[in-house]
C-alpha positions in Angstrom: 0.0 0.0 0.0 1.6 3.3 -1.0 2.5 5.7 1.8 0.0 8.4 0.8 -2.8 5.7 0.8 -1.6 4.5 4.2 -2.0 8.0 5.6 -5.5 8.2 4.3 -6.5 4.8 5.6 -4.9 5.6 9.0 -7.2 8.6 9.4 -10.2 6.4 8.5 -9.1 3.7 11.0 -8.9 6.4 13.8 -12.4 7.7 13.0 -13.8 4.1 13.0 -12.1 3.3 16.2 -13.6 6.4 17.9 -17.0 4.9 17.0 -16.2 1.7 18.7 -15.3 -0.4 15.7 -12.6 -3.0 16.1 -10.3 -3.3 13.1 -7.7 -6.0 12.5 -4.8 -5.3 10.1 -2.2 -7.7 8.9 1.4 -6.7 8.0 4.5 -8.5 7.0 7.0 -8.5 9.9 9.2 -5.7 8.7 6.2 -3.5 8.1 4.4 -4.1 11.4 4.5 -0.4 12.5 3.0 1.0 9.2 -0.4 1.5 10.8 0.9 3.8 13.4 3.3 5.5 11.0 0.3 6.2 8.7 -1.4 8.1 11.5 0.6 8.9 14.7 -2.6 9.5 16.6 -3.2 5.8 16.6 -0.2 5.3 18.9 -1.5 3.7 22.1 -4.7 2.6 20.5 -3.2 -0.3 18.6 -2.6 -3.8 20.0 0.2 -5.6 18.2 0.3 -9.4 17.9 3.6 -10.5 16.3 3.9 -13.6 14.2 7.6 -13.5 13.6 10.0 -16.1 12.1 10.9 -19.0 14.4 13.9 -18.6 16.6 17.1 -20.6 16.1 16.3 -22.6 19.2 12.9 -23.5 17.8 14.1 -24.6 14.4 17.0 -26.5 16.0 14.5 -28.6 17.9 13.0 -29.9 14.6 16.4 -31.5 13.8 17.2 -32.6 17.4 13.8 -34.4 17.9 13.7 -35.8 14.4 17.1 -37.4 14.4 16.6 -38.6 18.0 13.4 -40.3 16.9 15.4 -42.1 14.1 18.0 -43.2 16.6 20.8 -41.1 15.2 23.1 -39.0 17.3 24.5 -36.1 15.2 27.2 -33.7 16.4 25.8 -30.6 18.2 27.5 -28.2 15.8 25.5 -29.8 12.9 22.2 -28.7 14.5 23.7 -25.2 15.1 24.6 -24.8 11.5 21.2 -26.1 10.3 19.4 -23.7 12.5 21.4 -20.7 11.3 20.9 -21.5 7.7 17.1 -22.1 8.1 16.6 -18.4 8.9 13.6 -19.1 11.1 11.7 -21.1 8.5 10.5 -24.5 9.8 9.8 -25.6 6.2 13.3 -24.9 5.2 14.7 -26.7 8.2 12.6 -29.8 7.3 14.0 -29.7 3.8 17.6 -29.5 5.2 16.9 -32.4 7.4 15.5 -34.5 4.5 18.7 -33.8 2.5 20.8 -34.7 5.5 19.1 -38.1 5.7 19.7 -38.7 2.1 23.3 -37.6 2.3 24.0 -39.6 5.4 22.1 -42.7 4.4 19.5 -42.5 7.1 16.3 -44.2 5.8 14.9 -46.0 8.9 14.7 -46.0 12.7 17.4 -48.0 14.6 17.7 -49.2 18.2 19.8 -48.5 20.1 20.8 -45.1 18.9 24.1 -44.8 17.0 26.5 -41.9 16.4 26.6 -40.5 12.9 29.8 -38.6 11.9 29.3 -35.5 9.8 32.1 -33.6 8.1 32.1 -30.0 6.9 32.1 -31.4 3.3 28.9 -33.3 4.2 27.3 -30.1 5.4 28.2 -28.2 2.2 26.6 -30.9 0.1 23.5 -31.0 2.3 23.0 -27.3 2.1 23.7 -27.2 -1.6 21.3 -30.0 -2.4 18.6 -28.3 -0.3 19.1 -25.2 -2.4 17.9 -27.0 -5.5 14.4 -27.0 -4.1 14.5 -23.2 -3.7 15.5 -22.2 -7.3 16.0 -18.5 -7.7 18.5 -18.8 -10.5 16.7 -16.4 -12.8 16.3 -13.8 -10.1 19.9 -14.1 -8.9 21.2 -13.8 -12.5 19.1 -10.7 -13.0 20.3 -9.1 -9.8 23.9 -10.0 -10.7 23.6 -8.5 -14.1 21.8 -5.3 -13.0 19.8 -3.1 -15.4 20.9 -2.6 -19.0 23.8 -0.2 -19.2 23.9 2.9 -21.2 27.2 4.6 -22.0 30.3 3.6 -20.1 30.6 0.2 -18.4 30.4 -0.1 -14.6 33.6 -0.1 -12.5 35.0 -3.5 -11.8 36.3 -4.7 -8.4 38.5 -7.5 -7.2 36.9 -9.8 -4.5 38.4 -12.0 -1.9 36.8 -15.1 -3.5 39.1 -14.6 -6.4 36.5 -13.2 -8.8 36.0 -9.8 -10.5 32.7 -7.9 -10.8 30.7 -4.7 -10.5 28.8 -3.2 -7.7 25.9 -5.6 -8.1 28.1 -8.7 -7.6 29.8 -6.9 -4.7 26.5 -6.3 -2.9 25.3 -9.9 -3.5 28.6 -11.2 -2.1 28.2 -8.9 0.9 24.7 -10.2 1.6 25.8 -13.8 1.6 28.5 -13.3 4.2 28.1 -14.5 7.7 26.4 -13.9 10.0 23.3 -14.4 7.9 20.7 -11.6 8.3 17.3 -11.0 6.8 17.4 -7.3 7.5 20.4 -5.0 6.8 20.7 -1.3 7.6 22.7 0.6 4.9 25.7 1.0 7.2 26.1 -2.7 7.6 25.8 -3.4 3.9 28.4 -0.7 3.2 30.8 -2.2 5.7 30.3 -5.7 4.3 31.1 -4.4 0.8 34.4 -3.2 2.2 35.0 -6.7 3.6 34.5 -8.7 0.4 36.8 -6.5 -1.7 40.6 -7.0 -1.8 41.4 -3.3 -2.3 39.1 -0.6 -3.8 35.4 -1.0 -3.1 32.3 0.7 -4.5 31.6 4.3 -3.4 28.8 4.8 -0.9 26.6 6.6 -3.5 27.0 3.7 -5.8 26.0 1.2 -3.1 23.0 3.2 -2.2 21.7 3.7 -5.8 22.2 -0.1 -6.4 20.2 -1.0 -3.3 17.4 1.2 -4.6 17.4 -0.5 -8.0 17.6 -4.1 -6.8 14.0 -4.4 -5.5 12.8 -3.0 -8.8 14.7 -5.7 -10.7 13.3 -8.3 -8.4 9.8 -7.1 -8.9 10.2 -7.2 -12.7 11.5 -10.8 -12.6 9.1 -12.0 -9.9 6.0 -9.8 -10.3 3.8 -12.1 -8.1 6.2 -12.3 -5.2 7.9 -9.8 -2.9 11.5 -11.0 -2.4 13.5 -8.0 -1.3 12.6 -4.4 -0.3 14.6 -1.2 0.2 13.0 1.4 2.5 14.3 4.0 5.0 17.9 2.9 4.3 17.1 -0.7 5.3 17.2 -3.7 3.0 14.8 -6.4 4.0 15.0 -9.9 2.5 11.3 -10.8 2.7 11.7 -14.4 1.5 14.2 -16.4 3.5 14.4 -19.0 0.8 16.1 -16.4 -1.4 18.8 -15.7 1.2 19.3 -19.4 1.6 19.7 -19.9 -2.2 22.2 -17.0 -2.3 24.3 -18.4 0.5 24.2 -22.2 -0.3 23.7 -22.5 -4.0 26.8 -22.6 -6.2 25.0 -20.4 -8.7 26.7 -17.2 -7.8 30.1 -18.8 -8.4 29.0 -19.8 -11.9 28.1 -16.2 -12.6 31.6 -14.9 -11.9 33.7 -13.6 -14.7 
């Protein structure tokens, strides 16, 4: 809902509330305060009920209880990594657990429980295989390429992963760095772009303008889904599956020059 419309609706909600009408509004988590921002006079009159993403502890229990029921003892660090990569999505955690079972050859319950060794290589393959069920290849390619260029080519930068690319690749590499986040203030993204470059990094104005254009590119490529949003100097990744694909899929490596 455009901000000017939000303001008009906020006034109508206030008038309705003064007449004793109860109104329920639904907002995505990173827009939960839009009702009050639309009309400051609603502050103190609104009761908020948050339905946020799951915590790491909650998604971790999916893996702990599931593998325990199968009679498999996995190292604790495996559950920690799974929970971090699931980004509060129980569905994504379940997909990761399924791929872990397939990778580790777990297909039935055993008694008594047995220890299952898991290597870092196993985890990489598990996360990579799970990313094939969250295919954002076209979107990632579009964000990596950026809008069609007119005139001179974009500045190129050297990255610590050994690749070369422009400001669009730089920001994508910055977003996939650890620790994983679904919401990034501009200052953090700017700092991350410094960290992924070996020497010269994109100017702040270039980073800001690119962040403004990325959601427009995403909307053009995925018109029926909201994937990322840039507002008030904050980048929100609305769909955790996209961040998972960005971090765990080998696709961004294949796009490198």
